A tleap script that builds the chain and sets N, CA, C and O, in Angstrom:
source leaprc.protein.ff14SB
mol = sequence {
  NMET ILE GLU LYS THR LEU ILE LYS TYR LEU
  THR PRO LYS LEU LYS PRO VAL PRO VAL ARG
  MET GLU TYR PRO GLU THR LYS GLU LEU PRO
  CYS VAL LEU ILE GLU LYS THR GLY SER GLY
  LYS VAL ASN GLY VAL LYS SER ALA THR ILE
  ALA PHE GLN SER MET ASP THR SER LEU GLN
  LYS ALA ALA GLU LEU ASN GLU LYS VAL LYS
  ASN ALA VAL GLU LYS MET GLU ASP GLY ILE
  GLN PHE ILE GLY ARG CYS SER LEU ASN SER
  ASP TYR ASN PHE THR ASP THR SER THR LYS
  GLN TYR ARG TYR GLN ALA ILE TYR ASP ILE
  THR TYR VAL CGLU
}
set mol.1.N position { -10.476 0.359 -27.174 }
set mol.1.CA position { -10.785 -0.980 -27.626 }
set mol.1.C position { -10.941 -1.847 -26.389 }
set mol.1.O position { -9.985 -2.009 -25.630 }
set mol.2.N position { -12.026 -2.363 -26.185 }
set mol.2.CA position { -12.256 -3.178 -24.916 }
set mol.2.C position { -11.396 -4.437 -24.814 }
set mol.2.O position { -10.988 -4.837 -23.724 }
set mol.3.N position { -11.123 -5.062 -25.978 }
set mol.3.CA position { -10.278 -6.227 -25.930 }
set mol.3.C position { -8.883 -5.996 -25.330 }
set mol.3.O position { -8.384 -6.805 -24.548 }
set mol.4.N position { -8.246 -4.826 -25.732 }
set mol.4.CA position { -6.949 -4.445 -25.193 }
set mol.4.C position { -7.012 -4.278 -23.681 }
set mol.4.O position { -6.156 -4.741 -22.927 }
set mol.5.N position { -8.060 -3.599 -23.291 }
set mol.5.CA position { -8.232 -3.314 -21.837 }
set mol.5.C position { -8.335 -4.614 -21.000 }
set mol.5.O position { -7.721 -4.766 -19.944 }
set mol.6.N position { -9.171 -5.555 -21.558 }
set mol.6.CA position { -9.340 -6.908 -20.942 }
set mol.6.C position { -8.036 -7.664 -20.863 }
set mol.6.O position { -7.726 -8.258 -19.830 }
set mol.7.N position { -7.239 -7.653 -21.973 }
set mol.7.CA position { -5.972 -8.338 -21.871 }
set mol.7.C position { -5.044 -7.731 -20.863 }
set mol.7.O position { -4.378 -8.436 -20.105 }
set mol.8.N position { -5.001 -6.428 -20.853 }
set mol.8.CA position { -4.111 -5.705 -19.868 }
set mol.8.C position { -4.534 -6.045 -18.385 }
set mol.8.O position { -3.691 -6.243 -17.510 }
set mol.9.N position { -5.862 -6.097 -18.163 }
set mol.9.CA position { -6.347 -6.425 -16.847 }
set mol.9.C position { -6.072 -7.881 -16.453 }
set mol.9.O position { -5.613 -8.165 -15.347 }
set mol.10.N position { -6.371 -8.811 -17.404 }
set mol.10.CA position { -6.293 -10.267 -17.131 }
set mol.10.C position { -4.917 -10.838 -17.075 }
set mol.10.O position { -4.674 -11.810 -16.360 }
set mol.11.N position { -3.959 -10.226 -17.853 }
set mol.11.CA position { -2.642 -10.791 -17.897 }
set mol.11.C position { -1.961 -11.019 -16.548 }
set mol.11.O position { -1.457 -12.116 -16.306 }
set mol.12.N position { -1.930 -10.017 -15.661 }
set mol.12.CA position { -1.270 -10.265 -14.430 }
set mol.12.C position { -2.122 -11.217 -13.512 }
set mol.12.O position { -1.543 -11.968 -12.728 }
set mol.13.N position { -3.440 -11.193 -13.601 }
set mol.13.CA position { -4.324 -12.017 -12.800 }
set mol.13.C position { -4.148 -13.492 -13.177 }
set mol.13.O position { -4.307 -14.351 -12.310 }
set mol.14.N position { -3.831 -13.814 -14.412 }
set mol.14.CA position { -3.698 -15.270 -14.879 }
set mol.14.C position { -2.311 -15.672 -15.107 }
set mol.14.O position { -2.074 -16.779 -15.590 }
set mol.15.N position { -1.365 -14.848 -14.794 }
set mol.15.CA position { 0.015 -15.197 -15.005 }
set mol.15.C position { 0.386 -16.521 -14.382 }
set mol.15.O position { 0.014 -16.713 -13.225 }
set mol.16.N position { 1.039 -17.410 -14.974 }
set mol.16.CA position { 1.867 -17.334 -16.197 }
set mol.16.C position { 1.088 -17.647 -17.554 }
set mol.16.O position { 1.692 -17.685 -18.626 }
set mol.17.N position { -0.166 -17.850 -17.461 }
set mol.17.CA position { -1.031 -18.131 -18.639 }
set mol.17.C position { -1.140 -16.940 -19.534 }
set mol.17.O position { -1.578 -15.887 -19.071 }
set mol.18.N position { -0.767 -17.033 -20.800 }
set mol.18.CA position { -0.933 -15.810 -21.697 }
set mol.18.C position { -2.320 -15.610 -22.013 }
set mol.18.O position { -3.111 -16.546 -22.129 }
set mol.19.N position { -2.649 -14.294 -22.166 }
set mol.19.CA position { -4.045 -13.941 -22.623 }
set mol.19.C position { -3.828 -13.232 -23.974 }
set mol.19.O position { -3.004 -12.323 -24.074 }
set mol.20.N position { -4.556 -13.645 -24.987 }
set mol.20.CA position { -4.332 -13.185 -26.373 }
set mol.20.C position { -5.599 -13.059 -27.150 }
set mol.20.O position { -6.620 -13.642 -26.786 }
set mol.21.N position { -5.551 -12.313 -28.208 }
set mol.21.CA position { -6.770 -12.213 -29.153 }
set mol.21.C position { -6.624 -13.259 -30.250 }
set mol.21.O position { -7.618 -13.507 -30.932 }
set mol.22.N position { -5.470 -13.902 -30.489 }
set mol.22.CA position { -5.305 -14.875 -31.540 }
set mol.22.C position { -4.541 -16.056 -30.982 }
set mol.22.O position { -3.695 -15.906 -30.100 }
set mol.23.N position { -4.851 -17.244 -31.511 }
set mol.23.CA position { -4.175 -18.446 -31.089 }
set mol.23.C position { -2.780 -18.464 -31.722 }
set mol.23.O position { -2.675 -18.461 -32.948 }
set mol.24.N position { -1.649 -18.484 -30.882 }
set mol.24.CA position { -0.334 -18.385 -31.472 }
set mol.24.C position { -0.038 -19.599 -32.293 }
set mol.24.O position { -0.522 -20.697 -32.019 }
set mol.25.N position { 0.785 -19.383 -33.330 }
set mol.25.CA position { 1.273 -20.437 -34.259 }
set mol.25.C position { 1.943 -21.571 -33.543 }
set mol.25.O position { 1.909 -22.724 -33.974 }
set mol.26.N position { 2.572 -21.205 -32.402 }
set mol.26.CA position { 3.366 -22.250 -31.623 }
set mol.26.C position { 2.538 -23.190 -30.840 }
set mol.26.O position { 3.003 -24.176 -30.268 }
set mol.27.N position { 1.222 -22.828 -30.837 }
set mol.27.CA position { 0.146 -23.561 -30.155 }
set mol.27.C position { 0.437 -23.835 -28.633 }
set mol.27.O position { 0.135 -24.894 -28.083 }
set mol.28.N position { 1.010 -22.850 -28.051 }
set mol.28.CA position { 1.434 -23.030 -26.582 }
set mol.28.C position { 0.193 -23.140 -25.718 }
set mol.28.O position { -0.777 -22.406 -25.905 }
set mol.29.N position { 0.230 -24.001 -24.835 }
set mol.29.CA position { -0.814 -24.324 -23.821 }
set mol.29.C position { -0.308 -24.254 -22.502 }
set mol.29.O position { 0.849 -24.630 -22.313 }
set mol.30.N position { -0.994 -23.829 -21.550 }
set mol.30.CA position { -2.303 -23.270 -21.629 }
set mol.30.C position { -2.273 -21.823 -22.133 }
set mol.30.O position { -1.257 -21.128 -22.142 }
set mol.31.N position { -3.516 -21.428 -22.562 }
set mol.31.CA position { -3.648 -20.005 -22.981 }
set mol.31.C position { -5.120 -19.595 -22.885 }
set mol.31.O position { -5.992 -20.463 -22.836 }
set mol.32.N position { -5.405 -18.327 -22.858 }
set mol.32.CA position { -6.761 -17.762 -22.889 }
set mol.32.C position { -6.905 -16.840 -24.090 }
set mol.32.O position { -6.114 -15.918 -24.283 }
set mol.33.N position { -7.892 -17.096 -24.863 }
set mol.33.CA position { -8.252 -16.302 -26.031 }
set mol.33.C position { -9.431 -15.450 -25.750 }
set mol.33.O position { -10.402 -15.905 -25.146 }
set mol.34.N position { -9.370 -14.137 -26.201 }
set mol.34.CA position { -10.491 -13.238 -26.014 }
set mol.34.C position { -11.058 -12.867 -27.417 }
set mol.34.O position { -10.294 -12.513 -28.315 }
set mol.35.N position { -12.324 -12.947 -27.586 }
set mol.35.CA position { -12.950 -12.625 -28.769 }
set mol.35.C position { -14.270 -11.814 -28.582 }
set mol.35.O position { -15.143 -12.261 -27.839 }
set mol.36.N position { -14.424 -10.694 -29.205 }
set mol.36.CA position { -15.648 -9.882 -29.133 }
set mol.36.C position { -16.539 -10.492 -30.204 }
set mol.36.O position { -16.204 -10.563 -31.387 }
set mol.37.N position { -17.701 -10.930 -29.710 }
set mol.37.CA position { -18.642 -11.601 -30.622 }
set mol.37.C position { -19.894 -10.695 -31.010 }
set mol.37.O position { -20.702 -11.050 -31.868 }
set mol.38.N position { -19.985 -9.549 -30.337 }
set mol.38.CA position { -21.028 -8.589 -30.572 }
set mol.38.C position { -20.758 -7.348 -29.787 }
set mol.38.O position { -19.939 -7.336 -28.869 }
set mol.39.N position { -21.519 -6.197 -30.189 }
set mol.39.CA position { -21.347 -4.998 -29.482 }
set mol.39.C position { -22.535 -4.018 -29.800 }
set mol.39.O position { -23.292 -4.189 -30.755 }
set mol.40.N position { -22.622 -3.037 -28.963 }
set mol.40.CA position { -23.645 -2.066 -29.130 }
set mol.40.C position { -23.318 -0.801 -28.463 }
set mol.40.O position { -22.324 -0.743 -27.738 }
set mol.41.N position { -24.159 0.330 -28.670 }
set mol.41.CA position { -23.900 1.544 -27.983 }
set mol.41.C position { -25.270 2.353 -28.042 }
set mol.41.O position { -25.972 2.504 -29.041 }
set mol.42.N position { -25.495 2.830 -26.790 }
set mol.42.CA position { -26.759 3.602 -26.516 }
set mol.42.C position { -26.464 4.750 -25.679 }
set mol.42.O position { -26.011 4.554 -24.551 }
set mol.43.N position { -26.681 5.977 -26.125 }
set mol.43.CA position { -26.416 7.233 -25.335 }
set mol.43.C position { -24.951 7.217 -24.787 }
set mol.43.O position { -24.760 7.617 -23.638 }
set mol.44.N position { -24.012 6.820 -25.476 }
set mol.44.CA position { -22.610 6.911 -25.172 }
set mol.44.C position { -22.144 5.737 -24.237 }
set mol.44.O position { -20.973 5.684 -23.864 }
set mol.45.N position { -23.032 4.836 -23.879 }
set mol.45.CA position { -22.735 3.715 -23.117 }
set mol.45.C position { -22.525 2.488 -24.061 }
set mol.45.O position { -23.416 2.155 -24.843 }
set mol.46.N position { -21.396 1.852 -23.983 }
set mol.46.CA position { -21.122 0.720 -24.864 }
set mol.46.C position { -21.418 -0.645 -24.179 }
set mol.46.O position { -21.392 -0.761 -22.954 }
set mol.47.N position { -21.702 -1.677 -25.027 }
set mol.47.CA position { -21.848 -2.968 -24.469 }
set mol.47.C position { -21.071 -3.842 -25.493 }
set mol.47.O position { -20.902 -3.527 -26.671 }
set mol.48.N position { -20.610 -4.998 -24.891 }
set mol.48.CA position { -19.929 -5.892 -25.697 }
set mol.48.C position { -20.204 -7.335 -25.170 }
set mol.48.O position { -20.346 -7.511 -23.960 }
set mol.49.N position { -20.282 -8.357 -26.045 }
set mol.49.CA position { -20.373 -9.676 -25.710 }
set mol.49.C position { -19.012 -10.193 -25.960 }
set mol.49.O position { -18.496 -10.078 -27.072 }
set mol.50.N position { -18.418 -10.751 -24.976 }
set mol.50.CA position { -16.962 -11.222 -25.064 }
set mol.50.C position { -16.945 -12.726 -24.732 }
set mol.50.O position { -17.494 -13.199 -23.737 }
set mol.51.N position { -16.281 -13.417 -25.629 }
set mol.51.CA position { -15.963 -14.940 -25.354 }
set mol.51.C position { -14.581 -15.086 -24.900 }
set mol.51.O position { -13.647 -14.684 -25.594 }
set mol.52.N position { -14.411 -15.649 -23.751 }
set mol.52.CA position { -13.160 -16.076 -23.099 }
set mol.52.C position { -12.925 -17.576 -23.208 }
set mol.52.O position { -13.559 -18.360 -22.502 }
set mol.53.N position { -11.977 -17.993 -24.129 }
set mol.53.CA position { -11.720 -19.457 -24.360 }
set mol.53.C position { -10.517 -19.814 -23.578 }
set mol.53.O position { -9.440 -19.239 -23.735 }
set mol.54.N position { -10.720 -20.793 -22.713 }
set mol.54.CA position { -9.695 -21.325 -21.838 }
set mol.54.C position { -9.222 -22.644 -22.492 }
set mol.54.O position { -9.965 -23.624 -22.543 }
set mol.55.N position { -8.027 -22.641 -22.966 }
set mol.55.CA position { -7.476 -23.828 -23.602 }
set mol.55.C position { -6.282 -24.438 -22.798 }
set mol.55.O position { -5.396 -23.751 -22.290 }
set mol.56.N position { -6.353 -25.802 -22.737 }
set mol.56.CA position { -5.287 -26.515 -22.020 }
set mol.56.C position { -5.110 -27.873 -22.628 }
set mol.56.O position { -5.728 -28.198 -23.642 }
set mol.57.N position { -4.231 -28.703 -21.988 }
set mol.57.CA position { -3.810 -29.988 -22.485 }
set mol.57.C position { -4.851 -31.114 -22.123 }
set mol.57.O position { -4.801 -32.185 -22.728 }
set mol.58.N position { -5.746 -30.900 -21.196 }
set mol.58.CA position { -6.783 -31.842 -20.833 }
set mol.58.C position { -8.041 -31.114 -20.637 }
set mol.58.O position { -8.040 -29.895 -20.463 }
set mol.59.N position { -9.184 -31.860 -20.659 }
set mol.59.CA position { -10.444 -31.246 -20.380 }
set mol.59.C position { -10.540 -30.672 -18.983 }
set mol.59.O position { -11.078 -29.583 -18.785 }
set mol.60.N position { -10.006 -31.420 -17.997 }
set mol.60.CA position { -10.095 -30.995 -16.595 }
set mol.60.C position { -9.228 -29.685 -16.425 }
set mol.60.O position { -9.643 -28.759 -15.728 }
set mol.61.N position { -8.088 -29.633 -17.040 }
set mol.61.CA position { -7.223 -28.428 -16.916 }
set mol.61.C position { -7.946 -27.209 -17.614 }
set mol.61.O position { -7.896 -26.071 -17.147 }
set mol.62.N position { -8.597 -27.528 -18.731 }
set mol.62.CA position { -9.335 -26.357 -19.408 }
set mol.62.C position { -10.466 -25.843 -18.531 }
set mol.62.O position { -10.739 -24.644 -18.464 }
set mol.63.N position { -11.130 -26.812 -17.845 }
set mol.63.CA position { -12.278 -26.366 -16.954 }
set mol.63.C position { -11.793 -25.622 -15.817 }
set mol.63.O position { -12.359 -24.598 -15.434 }
set mol.64.N position { -10.690 -26.135 -15.223 }
set mol.64.CA position { -10.057 -25.356 -14.053 }
set mol.64.C position { -9.642 -23.981 -14.439 }
set mol.64.O position { -9.846 -23.041 -13.670 }
set mol.65.N position { -9.020 -23.804 -15.696 }
set mol.65.CA position { -8.561 -22.481 -16.125 }
set mol.65.C position { -9.817 -21.614 -16.420 }
set mol.65.O position { -9.805 -20.405 -16.190 }
set mol.66.N position { -10.862 -22.230 -16.915 }
set mol.66.CA position { -12.145 -21.481 -17.140 }
set mol.66.C position { -12.659 -20.866 -15.811 }
set mol.66.O position { -13.164 -19.743 -15.787 }
set mol.67.N position { -12.519 -21.610 -14.746 }
set mol.67.CA position { -12.994 -21.132 -13.405 }
set mol.67.C position { -12.129 -19.978 -12.956 }
set mol.67.O position { -12.649 -19.003 -12.414 }
set mol.68.N position { -10.817 -20.053 -13.165 }
set mol.68.CA position { -9.891 -18.905 -12.820 }
set mol.68.C position { -10.226 -17.669 -13.646 }
set mol.68.O position { -10.248 -16.551 -13.132 }
set mol.69.N position { -10.493 -17.892 -14.971 }
set mol.69.CA position { -10.891 -16.771 -15.829 }
set mol.69.C position { -12.204 -16.146 -15.298 }
set mol.69.O position { -12.305 -14.925 -15.183 }
set mol.70.N position { -13.165 -16.957 -14.990 }
set mol.70.CA position { -14.432 -16.384 -14.539 }
set mol.70.C position { -14.245 -15.616 -13.208 }
set mol.70.O position { -14.849 -14.562 -13.006 }
set mol.71.N position { -13.417 -16.147 -12.323 }
set mol.71.CA position { -13.209 -15.401 -11.048 }
set mol.71.C position { -12.578 -14.080 -11.334 }
set mol.71.O position { -12.985 -13.102 -10.708 }
set mol.72.N position { -11.651 -13.954 -12.192 }
set mol.72.CA position { -10.955 -12.680 -12.521 }
set mol.72.C position { -11.884 -11.800 -13.245 }
set mol.72.O position { -11.920 -10.610 -12.933 }
set mol.73.N position { -12.651 -12.266 -14.194 }
set mol.73.CA position { -13.554 -11.399 -14.981 }
set mol.73.C position { -14.629 -10.762 -14.094 }
set mol.73.O position { -14.978 -9.589 -14.226 }
set mol.74.N position { -15.124 -11.590 -13.199 }
set mol.74.CA position { -16.218 -11.122 -12.255 }
set mol.74.C position { -15.645 -10.051 -11.318 }
set mol.74.O position { -16.430 -9.314 -10.720 }
set mol.75.N position { -14.471 -9.938 -11.175 }
set mol.75.CA position { -13.882 -8.833 -10.313 }
set mol.75.C position { -13.555 -7.565 -11.103 }
set mol.75.O position { -13.047 -6.599 -10.535 }
set mol.76.N position { -13.835 -7.561 -12.380 }
set mol.76.CA position { -13.407 -6.407 -13.237 }
set mol.76.C position { -14.291 -5.152 -12.901 }
set mol.76.O position { -13.820 -4.022 -13.026 }
set mol.77.N position { -15.503 -5.352 -12.498 }
set mol.77.CA position { -16.349 -4.162 -12.078 }
set mol.77.C position { -15.738 -3.353 -11.034 }
set mol.77.O position { -15.942 -2.139 -10.990 }
set mol.78.N position { -14.931 -4.011 -10.113 }
set mol.78.CA position { -14.279 -3.344 -9.052 }
set mol.78.C position { -12.860 -2.823 -9.467 }
set mol.78.O position { -12.355 -1.822 -8.961 }
set mol.79.N position { -12.261 -3.589 -10.434 }
set mol.79.CA position { -10.903 -3.355 -10.830 }
set mol.79.C position { -10.722 -2.319 -12.033 }
set mol.79.O position { -9.653 -1.724 -12.171 }
set mol.80.N position { -11.676 -2.144 -12.800 }
set mol.80.CA position { -11.683 -1.270 -13.914 }
set mol.80.C position { -12.776 -0.217 -13.811 }
set mol.80.O position { -13.963 -0.526 -13.915 }
set mol.81.N position { -12.358 1.050 -13.604 }
set mol.81.CA position { -13.316 2.156 -13.275 }
set mol.81.C position { -14.461 2.316 -14.239 }
set mol.81.O position { -15.591 2.567 -13.821 }
set mol.82.N position { -14.184 2.172 -15.570 }
set mol.82.CA position { -15.177 2.429 -16.561 }
set mol.82.C position { -16.080 1.278 -16.884 }
set mol.82.O position { -16.961 1.462 -17.724 }
set mol.83.N position { -15.951 0.100 -16.300 }
set mol.83.CA position { -16.819 -1.003 -16.494 }
set mol.83.C position { -17.894 -0.923 -15.584 }
set mol.83.O position { -17.659 -0.921 -14.376 }
set mol.84.N position { -19.171 -0.851 -16.066 }
set mol.84.CA position { -20.344 -0.699 -15.158 }
set mol.84.C position { -20.952 -1.972 -14.810 }
set mol.84.O position { -21.474 -2.090 -13.701 }
set mol.85.N position { -20.943 -2.998 -15.688 }
set mol.85.CA position { -21.573 -4.248 -15.481 }
set mol.85.C position { -20.880 -5.331 -16.219 }
set mol.85.O position { -20.544 -5.126 -17.386 }
set mol.86.N position { -20.644 -6.424 -15.663 }
set mol.86.CA position { -20.084 -7.601 -16.228 }
set mol.86.C position { -20.862 -8.831 -15.716 }
set mol.86.O position { -20.779 -9.193 -14.542 }
set mol.87.N position { -21.613 -9.452 -16.625 }
set mol.87.CA position { -22.366 -10.577 -16.203 }
set mol.87.C position { -22.218 -11.817 -17.119 }
set mol.87.O position { -22.157 -11.700 -18.342 }
set mol.88.N position { -22.163 -13.012 -16.478 }
set mol.88.CA position { -21.967 -14.225 -17.175 }
set mol.88.C position { -23.187 -14.530 -17.936 }
set mol.88.O position { -24.263 -14.623 -17.344 }
set mol.89.N position { -23.089 -14.702 -19.276 }
set mol.89.CA position { -24.173 -15.109 -20.154 }
set mol.89.C position { -24.272 -16.560 -20.154 }
set mol.89.O position { -25.360 -17.125 -20.044 }
set mol.90.N position { -23.022 -17.265 -20.288 }
set mol.90.CA position { -23.048 -18.751 -20.434 }
set mol.90.C position { -21.655 -19.209 -20.333 }
set mol.90.O position { -20.747 -18.438 -20.641 }
set mol.91.N position { -21.403 -20.467 -19.906 }
set mol.91.CA position { -20.115 -21.044 -20.064 }
set mol.91.C position { -20.305 -22.555 -20.218 }
set mol.91.O position { -21.187 -23.160 -19.609 }
set mol.92.N position { -19.394 -23.173 -21.104 }
set mol.92.CA position { -19.560 -24.513 -21.473 }
set mol.92.C position { -18.352 -25.120 -22.086 }
set mol.92.O position { -17.430 -24.417 -22.500 }
set mol.93.N position { -18.345 -26.418 -22.149 }
set mol.93.CA position { -17.205 -27.189 -22.775 }
set mol.93.C position { -17.329 -26.845 -24.297 }
set mol.93.O position { -18.390 -26.990 -24.904 }
set mol.94.N position { -16.229 -26.401 -24.853 }
set mol.94.CA position { -16.150 -25.918 -26.227 }
set mol.94.C position { -14.994 -26.650 -26.983 }
set mol.94.O position { -14.355 -26.107 -27.883 }
set mol.95.N position { -14.770 -27.969 -26.530 }
set mol.95.CA position { -13.722 -28.742 -27.180 }
set mol.95.C position { -13.926 -28.946 -28.686 }
set mol.95.O position { -15.008 -29.330 -29.131 }
set mol.96.N position { -12.929 -28.698 -29.413 }
set mol.96.CA position { -12.908 -28.964 -30.828 }
set mol.96.C position { -12.587 -30.420 -31.085 }
set mol.96.O position { -11.418 -30.805 -31.056 }
set mol.97.N position { -13.588 -31.235 -31.336 }
set mol.97.CA position { -13.434 -32.679 -31.442 }
set mol.97.C position { -12.617 -33.099 -32.629 }
set mol.97.O position { -12.061 -34.197 -32.620 }
set mol.98.N position { -12.513 -32.278 -33.657 }
set mol.98.CA position { -11.806 -32.829 -34.819 }
set mol.98.C position { -10.252 -32.655 -34.497 }
set mol.98.O position { -9.462 -33.464 -34.983 }
set mol.99.N position { -9.827 -31.676 -33.737 }
set mol.99.CA position { -8.369 -31.552 -33.384 }
set mol.99.C position { -8.074 -31.985 -31.929 }
set mol.99.O position { -6.924 -31.994 -31.492 }
set mol.100.N position { -9.113 -32.330 -31.218 }
set mol.100.CA position { -8.992 -32.731 -29.751 }
set mol.100.C position { -8.273 -31.586 -29.006 }
set mol.100.O position { -7.401 -31.805 -28.165 }
set mol.101.N position { -8.685 -30.359 -29.361 }
set mol.101.CA position { -8.200 -29.182 -28.575 }
set mol.101.C position { -9.137 -28.882 -27.482 }
set mol.101.O position { -10.247 -28.412 -27.730 }
set mol.102.N position { -8.734 -29.136 -26.258 }
set mol.102.CA position { -9.625 -28.999 -25.072 }
set mol.102.C position { -9.746 -27.510 -24.763 }
set mol.102.O position { -8.759 -26.789 -24.623 }
set mol.103.N position { -11.016 -27.084 -24.665 }
set mol.103.CA position { -11.188 -25.696 -24.256 }
set mol.103.C position { -12.652 -25.562 -23.635 }
set mol.103.O position { -13.602 -26.276 -23.957 }
set mol.104.N position { -12.679 -24.629 -22.781 }
set mol.104.CA position { -14.015 -24.120 -22.222 }
set mol.104.C position { -14.232 -22.666 -22.705 }
set mol.104.O position { -13.281 -21.928 -22.959 }
set mol.105.N position { -15.383 -22.329 -22.809 }
set mol.105.CA position { -15.684 -20.922 -23.259 }
set mol.105.C position { -16.715 -20.305 -22.291 }
set mol.105.O position { -17.743 -20.924 -22.014 }
set mol.106.N position { -16.452 -19.111 -21.785 }
set mol.106.CA position { -17.276 -18.330 -21.000 }
set mol.106.C position { -17.643 -17.048 -21.700 }
set mol.106.O position { -16.786 -16.282 -22.140 }
set mol.107.N position { -18.912 -16.838 -21.790 }
set mol.107.CA position { -19.453 -15.727 -22.573 }
set mol.107.C position { -19.896 -14.661 -21.541 }
set mol.107.O position { -20.665 -14.984 -20.635 }
set mol.108.N position { -19.427 -13.397 -21.659 }
set mol.108.CA position { -19.873 -12.267 -20.692 }
set mol.108.C position { -20.445 -11.188 -21.486 }
set mol.108.O position { -20.021 -10.901 -22.605 }
set mol.109.N position { -21.428 -10.579 -20.892 }
set mol.109.CA position { -22.006 -9.308 -21.418 }
set mol.109.C position { -21.390 -8.163 -20.490 }
set mol.109.O position { -21.524 -8.151 -19.266 }
set mol.110.N position { -20.758 -7.285 -21.166 }
set mol.110.CA position { -19.944 -6.288 -20.413 }
set mol.110.C position { -20.575 -4.868 -20.900 }
set mol.110.O position { -20.763 -4.629 -22.093 }
set mol.111.N position { -20.851 -4.048 -19.969 }
set mol.111.CA position { -21.327 -2.646 -20.188 }
set mol.111.C position { -20.215 -1.719 -19.720 }
set mol.111.O position { -19.669 -1.922 -18.635 }
set mol.112.N position { -19.854 -0.674 -20.533 }
set mol.112.CA position { -18.643 0.183 -20.208 }
set mol.112.C position { -18.822 1.511 -21.001 }
set mol.112.O position { -19.619 1.716 -21.917 }
set mol.113.N position { -17.927 2.360 -20.465 }
set mol.113.CA position { -17.743 3.695 -21.133 }
set mol.113.C position { -16.312 3.887 -21.347 }
set mol.113.O position { -15.546 3.764 -20.391 }
set mol.114.N position { -15.866 4.187 -22.550 }
set mol.114.CA position { -14.452 4.450 -22.781 }
set mol.114.C position { -14.260 5.882 -23.190 }
set mol.114.O position { -13.132 6.309 -23.434 }
savepdb mol mol.pdb
quit
């Protein structure tokens, strides 16, 4: 499961910021959420579109955390043997205006073999 691999890889890189698949009930900030938004498979090679949501107490802090996440994710090709390609699709301000939850989202296309 690619999400578990990503969490295992990113957790020490972003420490002390927790990396999770679900937003905790305690609403602890900062945190990074990982969500697979799509996937595919051709000839045994898998692909996934992964959203990395960087959440913090201010828009600036969320943007700074987003940059740290992008720097760590872009080094995965060298850090995880079975990842062949990791490319930024898009990143943007993804603040929830109804709750004033500041977050940035970076979308990556990842090609891998597990």
